[in-house]
C-alpha positions as CSV (number, residue, x, y, z in Angstrom):
1,M,-48.7,-237.7,-46.4
2,H,-51.4,-240.3,-46.2
3,N,-54.0,-240.5,-48.8
4,K,-56.4,-241.8,-46.3
5,N,-56.8,-238.4,-44.6
6,K,-57.2,-236.6,-48.0
7,A,-60.8,-235.5,-48.9
8,I,-61.0,-234.9,-52.8
9,I,-64.1,-233.1,-53.5
10,S,-65.3,-232.3,-57.3
11,C,-65.1,-228.5,-57.3
12,L,-65.9,-227.8,-60.9
13,S,-66.9,-229.9,-64.0
14,I,-64.4,-229.7,-65.8
15,L,-62.3,-231.6,-63.0
16,M,-64.9,-234.4,-62.9
17,A,-65.0,-236.3,-59.8
18,I,-61.3,-235.3,-58.9
19,A,-60.3,-232.2,-57.9
20,S,-56.6,-233.1,-59.0
21,F,-57.1,-234.5,-62.2
22,N,-55.5,-231.4,-64.2
23,F,-52.8,-231.0,-61.9
24,N,-51.5,-234.2,-62.6
25,V,-51.1,-233.4,-66.2
26,S,-48.7,-230.4,-65.2
27,A,-47.2,-232.5,-62.9
28,K,-46.4,-235.3,-65.3
29,N,-45.6,-232.6,-68.1
30,N,-43.3,-230.9,-65.5
31,K,-41.2,-234.1,-65.0
32,S,-40.9,-234.5,-68.6
33,K,-39.0,-231.3,-68.7
34,K,-35.3,-232.8,-69.2
35,I,-32.9,-231.4,-70.9
36,K,-31.0,-234.0,-73.3
37,V,-27.9,-233.3,-75.3
38,T,-27.7,-235.3,-78.3
39,N,-24.8,-237.7,-78.6
40,K,-22.8,-235.9,-81.3
41,V,-21.6,-232.3,-80.7
42,K,-23.6,-230.3,-83.3
43,M,-24.3,-227.0,-83.9
44,A,-27.6,-225.8,-83.0
45,K,-29.4,-225.0,-86.2
46,N,-29.1,-221.6,-87.8
47,Q,-26.1,-221.1,-85.4
48,G,-23.3,-221.4,-87.5
49,N,-19.4,-220.7,-86.5
50,S,-19.5,-217.4,-88.3
51,Q,-22.6,-215.9,-86.4
52,N,-22.3,-213.7,-83.5
53,L,-23.4,-214.7,-79.5
54,S,-23.7,-212.3,-76.8
55,F,-23.6,-213.3,-73.3
56,S,-23.0,-211.5,-69.6
57,I,-20.6,-212.6,-67.3
58,I,-21.0,-211.7,-63.8
59,M,-18.2,-211.1,-60.9
60,K,-18.2,-211.3,-57.5
61,P,-18.4,-207.7,-55.4
62,K,-15.1,-207.9,-53.2
63,G,-15.1,-206.1,-49.6
64,N,-17.4,-206.3,-47.1
65,L,-20.3,-204.7,-48.8
66,D,-23.4,-205.9,-46.4
67,D,-21.5,-203.8,-43.9
68,Y,-21.7,-200.3,-46.0
69,I,-25.0,-201.0,-47.1
70,Y,-26.3,-201.4,-43.7
71,K,-24.2,-198.4,-42.7
72,T,-26.2,-196.1,-45.3
73,T,-29.4,-197.6,-43.5
74,N,-28.5,-196.6,-39.9
75,H,-29.1,-193.0,-39.0
76,N,-26.3,-193.2,-36.0
77,S,-23.8,-194.0,-38.6
78,S,-21.6,-191.6,-40.4
79,Y,-22.1,-193.3,-43.6
80,Y,-25.7,-192.6,-43.2
81,R,-27.3,-191.8,-46.8
82,K,-23.6,-191.5,-48.0
83,Y,-24.1,-193.2,-51.2
84,L,-21.7,-194.1,-53.8
85,T,-21.8,-193.4,-57.6
86,P,-21.1,-196.4,-60.2
87,N,-17.6,-195.1,-60.5
88,Q,-17.0,-195.2,-57.0
89,F,-18.5,-198.8,-56.5
90,S,-16.2,-199.7,-59.4
91,Y,-13.5,-198.6,-57.2
92,K,-14.4,-200.0,-53.8
93,Y,-16.5,-203.2,-54.5
94,G,-16.3,-203.8,-58.1
95,A,-14.1,-206.6,-59.9
96,N,-10.2,-205.9,-59.5
97,K,-9.9,-203.5,-62.4
98,A,-6.1,-205.1,-63.3
99,H,-7.7,-208.0,-63.8
100,L,-10.3,-207.1,-65.6
101,N,-8.0,-205.3,-68.1
102,Q,-5.9,-208.6,-68.6
103,F,-9.1,-210.2,-69.2
104,Q,-10.2,-207.8,-71.8
105,K,-7.0,-208.1,-74.0
106,Y,-7.2,-211.7,-73.6
107,L,-10.6,-211.4,-75.2
108,H,-9.9,-209.1,-77.8
109,K,-7.1,-211.4,-79.2
110,Y,-10.3,-213.6,-80.2
111,K,-11.7,-210.4,-81.7
112,I,-14.5,-210.6,-78.9
113,K,-16.0,-207.3,-78.1
114,T,-16.3,-206.3,-74.2
115,N,-18.2,-204.0,-72.6
116,F,-18.2,-203.3,-68.7
117,Y,-21.1,-201.6,-67.2
118,P,-20.4,-199.3,-64.4
119,G,-19.9,-200.7,-61.3
120,N,-17.5,-203.5,-62.7
121,L,-19.7,-206.1,-62.0
122,V,-21.3,-207.5,-65.2
123,L,-19.1,-207.7,-68.5
124,K,-20.8,-208.0,-71.8
125,V,-19.4,-210.4,-74.5
126,N,-20.0,-210.3,-78.1
127,G,-18.4,-212.5,-80.9
128,S,-18.3,-215.2,-83.4
129,V,-19.5,-218.4,-82.1
130,S,-16.3,-219.7,-83.4
131,N,-14.4,-217.4,-81.6
132,L,-16.2,-217.6,-78.2
133,Q,-16.2,-221.4,-78.4
134,K,-12.2,-220.9,-78.7
135,A,-11.8,-218.2,-75.8
136,F,-13.7,-220.0,-73.4
137,K,-13.0,-223.6,-74.4
138,F,-16.4,-225.1,-75.2
139,K,-18.7,-226.1,-77.6
140,L,-22.0,-225.1,-78.7
141,V,-24.6,-227.8,-78.7
142,K,-28.1,-228.5,-79.2
143,A,-30.5,-229.2,-76.0
144,N,-33.6,-231.1,-76.4
145,V,-36.1,-228.9,-74.2
146,N,-40.0,-230.2,-74.0
147,G,-39.5,-231.0,-77.9
148,A,-37.8,-227.4,-78.6
149,Y,-34.0,-226.9,-79.2
150,A,-32.4,-224.8,-77.0
151,L,-28.4,-223.9,-77.2
152,K,-26.7,-225.3,-74.4
153,P,-22.6,-225.3,-74.1
154,N,-21.2,-229.1,-73.6
155,H,-19.8,-227.7,-70.0
156,K,-19.0,-224.9,-68.2
157,L,-17.1,-222.3,-69.6
158,T,-13.2,-222.0,-68.7
159,F,-12.0,-218.6,-67.9
160,P,-8.5,-217.4,-67.3
161,K,-6.2,-217.8,-63.9
162,S,-6.4,-214.0,-63.6
163,V,-10.2,-213.7,-63.3
164,K,-11.4,-217.3,-62.5
165,N,-11.9,-216.7,-58.8
166,S,-13.3,-213.4,-59.6
167,V,-16.4,-214.7,-61.6
168,V,-19.5,-215.7,-60.3
169,D,-21.1,-217.3,-63.4
170,Y,-22.6,-216.2,-66.7
171,V,-26.1,-216.1,-68.7
172,G,-27.0,-215.8,-71.9
173,I,-25.8,-219.0,-73.6
174,D,-28.3,-221.6,-72.3
175,S,-30.9,-219.6,-70.5
176,S,-34.6,-221.1,-71.5
177,T,-36.4,-219.9,-68.4
178,Q,-39.5,-217.4,-69.2
179,L,-40.6,-214.9,-66.4
180,K,-43.8,-214.5,-65.9
181,S,-45.6,-210.9,-65.1
182,N,-47.5,-210.5,-61.8
183,L,-50.7,-208.8,-63.1
184,I,-54.4,-210.2,-62.8
185,M,-57.1,-208.2,-64.8
186,S,-60.8,-208.1,-63.3
187,N,-63.8,-209.2,-65.1
188,A,-65.9,-206.0,-64.4
189,S,-68.7,-205.4,-66.5
190,T,-68.3,-201.9,-66.9
191,N,-65.1,-200.4,-68.4
192,S,-66.3,-196.8,-69.5
193,E,-63.8,-194.3,-68.5
194,N,-66.3,-192.4,-66.2
195,N,-66.6,-195.7,-64.5
196,M,-62.7,-195.8,-64.1
197,Q,-62.8,-192.6,-62.2
198,N,-63.6,-194.4,-59.1
199,N,-60.7,-196.8,-59.3
200,G,-58.3,-193.9,-60.3
201,P,-55.1,-193.3,-58.0
202,Q,-57.1,-191.2,-55.4
203,K,-58.4,-194.6,-54.4
204,F,-54.6,-195.1,-53.4
205,I,-53.6,-192.1,-52.3
206,K,-56.5,-191.7,-50.1
207,R,-56.2,-195.1,-48.3
208,Y,-52.7,-195.1,-47.5
209,N,-52.3,-191.4,-46.4
210,V,-50.4,-190.5,-49.4
211,S,-51.8,-186.9,-49.4
212,A,-49.5,-185.1,-47.0
213,L,-46.7,-185.8,-49.3
214,Y,-48.1,-183.8,-51.9
215,N,-48.1,-180.4,-49.6
216,N,-46.1,-177.5,-50.9
217,D,-47.0,-178.7,-54.5
218,N,-44.5,-181.9,-54.0
219,K,-45.2,-184.4,-56.9
220,G,-41.9,-186.0,-57.0
221,Q,-39.8,-183.5,-59.1
222,G,-36.1,-184.1,-59.5
223,Q,-36.9,-187.8,-59.4
224,S,-36.8,-190.9,-62.0
225,I,-38.6,-193.9,-61.3
226,D,-37.2,-197.1,-63.3
227,I,-39.5,-199.7,-64.6
228,I,-38.0,-203.2,-65.2
229,S,-39.9,-204.9,-67.9
230,F,-40.2,-207.6,-70.7
231,A,-42.8,-206.1,-72.9
232,G,-43.8,-203.4,-75.1
233,I,-45.2,-200.3,-73.7
234,D,-48.1,-198.1,-74.9
235,K,-46.9,-194.6,-74.3
236,N,-49.9,-192.7,-75.5
237,A,-52.2,-195.0,-73.3
238,A,-50.5,-193.7,-70.3
239,K,-50.5,-190.3,-71.4
240,S,-54.1,-190.2,-72.0
241,Y,-54.9,-192.2,-68.9
242,W,-53.0,-189.2,-66.9
243,N,-55.1,-187.0,-68.8
244,S,-58.2,-188.7,-67.9
245,M,-57.2,-188.7,-64.4
246,G,-56.4,-185.0,-64.2
247,I,-52.9,-185.2,-63.9
248,K,-50.4,-182.6,-65.2
249,Y,-46.6,-183.8,-66.4
250,N,-44.2,-183.4,-68.4
251,P,-45.1,-185.0,-72.0
252,N,-41.6,-186.2,-72.6
253,R,-41.4,-187.8,-69.1
254,I,-41.4,-191.4,-70.4
255,H,-37.9,-192.7,-71.5
256,V,-37.3,-196.4,-73.1
257,Y,-34.2,-198.4,-73.4
258,N,-34.1,-201.7,-75.1
259,T,-31.2,-203.1,-73.1
260,D,-30.3,-206.5,-75.0
261,G,-31.2,-205.5,-78.3
262,K,-33.6,-208.1,-78.9
263,H,-37.1,-208.0,-80.2
264,I,-39.8,-206.9,-77.8
265,D,-43.1,-208.0,-77.8
266,N,-45.1,-204.7,-78.8
267,N,-48.5,-206.7,-79.0
268,D,-48.3,-207.5,-75.3
269,T,-48.6,-203.5,-73.8
270,L,-50.6,-204.3,-70.7
271,E,-48.0,-205.0,-68.4
272,T,-45.6,-202.3,-68.9
273,T,-47.9,-199.6,-69.6
274,M,-49.9,-199.9,-66.3
275,D,-46.5,-200.1,-64.7
276,V,-46.0,-196.8,-66.0
277,E,-49.3,-195.3,-65.8
278,Q,-49.4,-196.4,-61.8
279,A,-46.0,-195.2,-60.8
280,G,-46.5,-191.9,-62.7
281,A,-49.9,-191.2,-61.5
282,I,-48.4,-191.1,-57.7
283,A,-45.8,-188.9,-58.6
284,P,-46.6,-186.9,-61.1
285,K,-43.6,-184.6,-61.8
286,A,-41.1,-187.8,-62.0
287,N,-39.5,-188.9,-64.9
288,I,-40.2,-192.6,-65.9
289,N,-37.1,-194.9,-67.3
290,V,-38.5,-198.0,-69.0
291,Y,-35.7,-200.7,-69.2
292,L,-36.8,-203.5,-71.7
293,A,-35.4,-207.3,-72.8
294,Q,-36.4,-210.1,-73.5
295,P,-38.4,-212.3,-70.8
296,S,-35.7,-214.0,-69.8
297,I,-32.9,-214.6,-67.0
298,E,-30.5,-213.1,-69.3
299,G,-33.2,-210.2,-70.0
300,M,-33.7,-209.6,-66.4
301,V,-29.7,-209.6,-65.6
302,S,-29.5,-207.2,-68.7
303,N,-32.1,-204.6,-67.5
304,L,-31.1,-204.5,-64.0
305,A,-27.2,-204.0,-64.9
306,T,-28.5,-201.3,-66.9
307,A,-30.4,-199.4,-64.6
308,I,-28.7,-200.1,-61.8
309,S,-25.0,-199.1,-63.4
310,S,-27.2,-195.9,-65.4
311,N,-28.0,-194.7,-62.1
312,K,-30.8,-192.4,-63.2
313,S,-33.2,-193.2,-60.6
314,G,-33.5,-194.0,-56.7
315,S,-36.5,-196.2,-57.1
316,I,-37.0,-199.6,-59.1
317,A,-40.2,-201.4,-59.8
318,I,-39.9,-205.0,-60.9
319,S,-43.6,-206.4,-61.5
320,W,-42.0,-209.8,-63.0
321,G,-40.7,-213.0,-61.8
322,E,-40.4,-216.7,-61.5
323,S,-41.2,-219.1,-58.9
324,E,-38.4,-220.4,-56.8
325,S,-39.5,-224.3,-57.5
326,A,-38.9,-223.5,-61.0
327,L,-35.7,-221.7,-60.8
328,K,-34.5,-224.6,-58.5
329,H,-35.7,-227.0,-61.0
330,D,-33.9,-225.0,-63.9
331,M,-30.8,-224.8,-62.2
332,Q,-30.6,-228.4,-61.5
333,A,-31.4,-229.3,-65.1
334,G,-28.7,-227.1,-66.0
335,L,-30.7,-225.0,-68.0
336,I,-30.1,-221.5,-66.2
337,S,-27.0,-221.0,-63.9
338,K,-26.9,-222.5,-60.5
339,K,-25.6,-219.0,-59.6
340,Y,-28.3,-217.4,-60.5
341,N,-29.9,-216.4,-57.3
342,D,-26.4,-215.0,-56.5
343,I,-26.1,-213.1,-59.7
344,L,-29.4,-211.2,-58.9
345,N,-28.1,-210.4,-55.1
346,A,-24.6,-209.3,-56.4
347,L,-26.7,-206.7,-58.9
348,L,-29.3,-205.6,-56.0
349,K,-26.3,-204.9,-53.6
350,Q,-25.0,-202.7,-56.3
351,A,-28.2,-200.8,-56.3
352,A,-28.4,-200.8,-52.4
353,A,-25.0,-199.0,-52.3
354,Q,-26.0,-196.6,-54.7
355,G,-29.1,-195.8,-52.4
356,I,-31.6,-197.2,-55.0
357,S,-34.8,-198.6,-53.6
358,V,-36.2,-201.7,-55.6
359,F,-39.8,-202.7,-55.1
360,T,-40.8,-206.0,-56.3
361,A,-44.1,-207.9,-57.0
362,S,-44.6,-210.8,-54.6
363,G,-46.4,-213.0,-57.0
364,D,-50.3,-213.8,-57.4
365,Y,-50.6,-217.4,-56.8
366,G,-50.9,-217.2,-53.4
367,A,-48.6,-219.5,-51.4
368,Y,-48.4,-221.7,-54.5
369,D,-46.4,-219.7,-56.7
370,G,-45.0,-222.6,-58.6
371,L,-48.3,-223.4,-60.1
372,P,-48.3,-222.2,-63.2
373,N,-44.9,-224.4,-63.9
374,G,-46.8,-227.5,-62.3
375,Y,-45.4,-227.4,-59.0
376,T,-47.8,-228.2,-56.3
377,N,-45.3,-227.1,-53.3
378,L,-45.4,-223.9,-51.4
379,S,-43.2,-221.4,-53.0
380,V,-42.5,-218.1,-53.3
381,D,-41.3,-215.7,-56.3
382,S,-37.8,-214.4,-57.1
383,P,-36.5,-211.8,-57.6
384,S,-39.1,-211.0,-54.4
385,S,-37.0,-213.0,-52.2
386,S,-34.0,-211.8,-52.5
387,P,-33.0,-210.0,-49.3
388,Y,-32.0,-206.7,-51.3
389,V,-35.6,-205.8,-52.2
390,T,-38.5,-204.9,-50.9
391,A,-41.3,-207.5,-51.7
392,T,-44.8,-205.8,-52.0
393,G,-47.8,-208.0,-51.1
394,A,-51.4,-207.1,-52.3
395,T,-54.5,-206.8,-50.0
396,T,-58.5,-207.0,-50.6
397,L,-60.1,-204.2,-49.6
398,P,-63.7,-204.1,-47.7
399,S,-66.5,-204.6,-50.1
400,S,-70.5,-205.3,-49.3
401,T,-70.5,-207.3,-52.7
402,F,-68.0,-209.7,-51.6
403,N,-68.8,-210.0,-47.5
404,V,-65.3,-208.6,-47.0
405,K,-65.7,-206.6,-43.9
406,N,-62.1,-205.5,-43.4
407,E,-59.2,-205.1,-45.0
408,R,-57.3,-208.7,-45.4
409,A,-54.8,-210.7,-47.5
410,W,-55.7,-211.1,-51.0
411,S,-56.8,-214.4,-52.1
412,N,-59.8,-215.6,-54.1
413,D,-60.5,-218.3,-51.2
414,Y,-63.6,-215.8,-50.2
415,L,-65.1,-216.4,-53.7
416,Y,-64.6,-220.2,-53.2
417,S,-68.4,-220.8,-52.7
418,Y,-69.3,-218.4,-55.4
419,F,-66.9,-220.4,-57.8
420,N,-68.2,-224.0,-56.7
421,K,-71.8,-222.5,-57.5
422,N,-71.1,-221.6,-61.1
423,K,-68.8,-224.6,-62.2
424,D,-69.3,-224.1,-66.0
425,M,-67.6,-220.5,-65.8
426,F,-64.0,-222.0,-66.2
427,K,-63.4,-223.3,-69.8
428,N,-60.1,-225.0,-69.0
429,Q,-57.2,-225.9,-66.5
430,Y,-55.6,-222.3,-66.8
431,A,-58.8,-220.7,-66.2
432,W,-59.7,-222.7,-63.3
433,M,-56.3,-222.6,-61.4
434,K,-55.9,-218.4,-62.2
435,A,-59.2,-218.6,-60.3
436,Y,-59.0,-220.8,-57.2
437,F,-55.2,-219.8,-56.9
438,A,-55.4,-216.1,-57.3
439,G,-53.6,-214.4,-54.2
440,T,-50.7,-212.5,-53.0
441,C,-47.8,-214.8,-53.0
442,G,-45.7,-215.2,-49.7
443,G,-43.8,-217.6,-47.6
444,F,-40.3,-218.6,-46.9
445,S,-37.4,-218.6,-49.3
446,I,-35.2,-221.5,-49.9
447,L,-32.7,-219.8,-51.8
448,N,-31.9,-217.1,-49.5
449,G,-31.2,-217.1,-45.5
450,L,-33.0,-215.4,-42.9
451,P,-31.5,-211.5,-43.3
452,N,-30.7,-209.4,-39.9
453,Y,-33.4,-206.7,-40.4
454,Q,-36.1,-209.4,-40.2
455,N,-36.2,-209.1,-36.5
456,V,-39.7,-208.5,-35.6
457,S,-42.1,-210.7,-33.9
458,G,-43.8,-213.6,-36.3
459,V,-40.8,-213.8,-38.6
460,G,-39.7,-217.2,-39.0
461,S,-42.8,-218.8,-37.3
462,Y,-46.3,-219.3,-39.3
463,S,-50.0,-220.0,-38.7
464,A,-51.8,-221.2,-41.8
465,N,-55.2,-222.0,-43.0
466,K,-54.7,-225.3,-45.0
467,L,-57.3,-225.5,-48.1
468,W,-55.4,-227.6,-50.2
469,E,-52.9,-230.8,-49.6
470,S,-50.0,-232.0,-51.8
471,D,-48.2,-235.3,-52.2
472,G,-45.8,-233.8,-54.5
473,K,-47.6,-234.8,-57.6
474,Y,-51.4,-234.2,-57.1
475,L,-53.0,-231.0,-55.1
476,Y,-56.3,-232.1,-53.4
477,Q,-58.8,-229.5,-52.2
478,L,-59.6,-230.7,-48.5
479,K,-63.1,-231.1,-47.5
480,D,-62.5,-228.8,-44.2
481,A,-59.9,-226.6,-43.8
482,K,-57.2,-227.6,-41.1
483,R,-55.5,-224.9,-38.8
484,V,-51.7,-225.5,-38.5
485,S,-48.8,-223.6,-37.4
486,G,-45.1,-224.0,-37.0
487,T,-41.7,-222.5,-37.9
488,N,-39.5,-221.9,-40.8
489,S,-35.8,-221.0,-42.0
490,G,-35.1,-218.6,-44.9
491,R,-35.8,-214.9,-46.1
492,N,-39.8,-214.3,-45.1
493,V,-41.7,-212.8,-48.1
494,P,-43.4,-210.4,-48.4
495,D,-42.4,-207.1,-46.4
496,I,-45.3,-204.6,-46.9
497,S,-48.7,-204.7,-48.7
498,A,-51.5,-202.4,-50.3
499,N,-54.6,-203.1,-52.1
500,G,-54.3,-205.3,-55.3
501,D,-57.2,-207.4,-55.4
502,P,-58.5,-207.0,-59.1
503,S,-61.9,-207.2,-57.6
504,T,-61.0,-204.2,-55.8
505,G,-58.5,-202.9,-57.8
506,Y,-57.3,-200.1,-60.0
507,S,-58.2,-198.7,-63.7
508,I,-55.9,-199.2,-66.3
509,Y,-56.0,-197.7,-69.8
510,N,-54.4,-199.6,-72.7
511,A,-54.8,-200.3,-76.6
512,G,-57.7,-198.0,-76.2
513,V,-59.5,-200.1,-73.8
514,W,-60.5,-199.4,-70.1
515,Q,-60.1,-202.0,-67.4
516,V,-60.0,-202.9,-64.0
517,G,-56.4,-204.5,-62.9
518,G,-54.9,-205.7,-60.0
519,G,-52.1,-208.3,-58.4
520,T,-49.0,-207.5,-56.8
521,S,-47.5,-205.8,-60.2
522,V,-49.9,-202.7,-59.3
523,V,-48.7,-202.3,-55.6
524,A,-44.7,-202.4,-56.5
525,P,-45.1,-199.3,-59.0
526,Q,-47.3,-197.6,-57.0
527,I,-45.0,-197.7,-54.1
528,A,-41.9,-196.8,-56.1
529,G,-44.1,-193.9,-56.9
530,V,-44.3,-193.1,-53.3
531,N,-40.7,-193.7,-52.6
532,A,-40.1,-190.6,-55.5
533,L,-42.2,-188.3,-53.5
534,I,-40.3,-189.2,-50.3
535,S,-37.4,-188.7,-51.8
536,S,-38.1,-185.6,-53.6
537,K,-39.4,-184.3,-49.9
538,I,-36.5,-184.9,-47.9
539,G,-33.9,-183.8,-50.4
540,K,-32.1,-187.6,-51.2
541,R,-32.4,-190.8,-51.9
542,T,-34.3,-193.0,-49.1
543,G,-32.1,-196.2,-49.8
544,F,-32.5,-199.6,-49.2
545,W,-35.9,-199.7,-47.1
546,N,-35.8,-203.2,-45.4
547,P,-33.6,-202.5,-42.7
548,Q,-35.1,-199.1,-42.0
549,I,-38.9,-200.2,-42.2
550,Y,-38.6,-203.5,-40.0
551,R,-36.7,-200.9,-37.1
552,F,-39.8,-198.7,-37.7
553,A,-42.3,-201.6,-37.3
554,N,-40.6,-202.2,-33.6
555,D,-41.8,-198.6,-32.7
556,S,-44.6,-197.8,-30.4
557,N,-45.7,-195.5,-33.0
558,S,-45.4,-197.7,-36.0
559,P,-46.3,-196.4,-39.7
560,F,-47.5,-200.2,-40.2
561,T,-51.0,-201.4,-39.5
562,P,-50.5,-205.6,-39.2
563,L,-53.3,-207.4,-40.7
564,N,-52.8,-210.0,-38.1
565,S,-56.3,-211.9,-38.0
566,T,-56.3,-215.4,-38.4
567,N,-59.9,-215.7,-39.8
568,D,-60.9,-214.7,-43.4
569,N,-57.3,-213.5,-43.9
570,S,-55.4,-215.9,-45.9
571,N,-52.8,-216.0,-49.1
572,I,-54.5,-219.7,-50.0
573,Y,-52.4,-220.9,-47.2
574,Y,-50.3,-218.4,-44.5
575,T,-52.8,-216.2,-42.2
576,G,-52.2,-213.2,-39.7
577,Q,-50.8,-214.5,-36.5
578,N,-52.2,-213.1,-33.5
579,G,-50.6,-210.0,-31.8
580,K,-47.7,-210.7,-34.4
581,L,-46.3,-207.5,-36.3
582,Y,-45.5,-209.8,-39.4
583,N,-47.1,-212.9,-41.2
584,Q,-46.1,-214.4,-44.6
585,A,-49.4,-213.5,-46.2
586,T,-49.2,-209.4,-45.8
587,G,-45.6,-209.0,-44.5
588,L,-45.6,-206.2,-41.9
589,G,-48.9,-205.0,-43.0
590,T,-50.5,-201.8,-44.9
591,V,-48.5,-198.4,-44.7
592,N,-49.5,-194.5,-43.4
593,F,-46.9,-193.2,-45.8
594,N,-47.3,-190.1,-44.3
595,S,-46.2,-191.5,-40.8
596,L,-43.5,-193.7,-43.0
597,Y,-42.0,-190.0,-44.6
598,D,-41.8,-188.8,-40.8
599,K,-39.5,-191.5,-39.6
600,M,-37.6,-191.1,-43.0
601,K,-37.0,-187.7,-43.4
């Protein structure tokens, strides 16, 4: 890109005369994120040879698993909605049992404890550092990551020949990537309980025609919803929220599982509590299983492996993730497994084969999901970029306060003029970034190819309203937005959307305080709740949504309303596409859930 074509404007006083000044700092900090192994092989501090270490080894599924998954979603197939139990999955698609037994015997020689999750895809190993190093023929060394020490093997682990070709990779020794939640809070002036009633679950239920799903006292009974999270929960706050909303529920409906045995931060309960409140409000009679772990790559694998192999639920909601830009950097730097994306997909395939519908928040930094990590390029969020999840984006509801006339893709671009007139409202770069770049994430995956089911008009092409320009190091705000269009490859994100703008968002009760919240992480648990209602009503799991909903989108009586306007409808880059069914800001659009039920039943 040529600098002479950039218009650098002053947006805020903290940025002085250059809009990109503070982004330069982020980019520089990011570039310094290198891994440096000490010259001599040393044990990391406080990690003696006798201390224990645990990590997970992920195995490759065998057979044509994709073929089976797609058959379960095809009503013309004899396998339609014939899902596998974890034990059946182990036998049909899990790693070879005889080879696994040999592997376990080998590890037991070194006094290493092993535990296979049902499904035979994930093996948890635990032993002393000394014995693990002998068994896998590596040395644990100190790595300098941004001035802090992390553990890292001095080279890839060595596996016995019997299982070597069956291993995808391992996670948990060298993971330093920290996951982020996709929750944004509103600066609502009043946060009384009475005011919160206006932003209760009925707002979602009425807007997206969920009401008919409650006929014959259907409230999600017989169903469970799994919440994958990485911070503590305030169970009493969730119950107080449901009481305040007049929701009748089983007081023992919440079940919490710590999947990695490590300390959970119970001082930060907002995200998890909100997820539980929203899912439980939409499906009042469904049980809620909360899976908690450290906010790391190992934690994500641990949570997913536990939830999927337990098979307690037909619905999973995930409101946490990381940008593909950050993941790609950390993979190349050796901070996390280069096969992390393959690991995620293997676990999510097992979920699909078991009929589990997985809903993931698409991210809250518009088309620039890597900004919190200092990446200025267009990027989408993982695990929402996986082809085996239903990625949920967010919208803004019509609002006379903000002169929003129609439901649109959520992004704060409609507030830019207000921000520019109130420059002193942002105390630092982070506050500025969260304001200017708040929006529903969407775009094209660089880690996953285009899945077969994304065969509707608009997929693979895009229309955009370019407000910012990046040269890879700086972000510049353009004086005048540019209309651009083109084509791209890769999995298109998101799949569907619903209201998630915190300015038009939902009430949340946590730690004795009422607030209004939003972000794509509100939408994922809400739609997981809807899935529990539909499953309860039809008497079986609905299974992997995506092959079904993209097929429905092509019907003349589609349950989706595409938000295809190219004006005032962006995620800080991508907009609607005239006459197309799909766009990278809101996916297939909003959903009439009763109409969706009619097609799924």
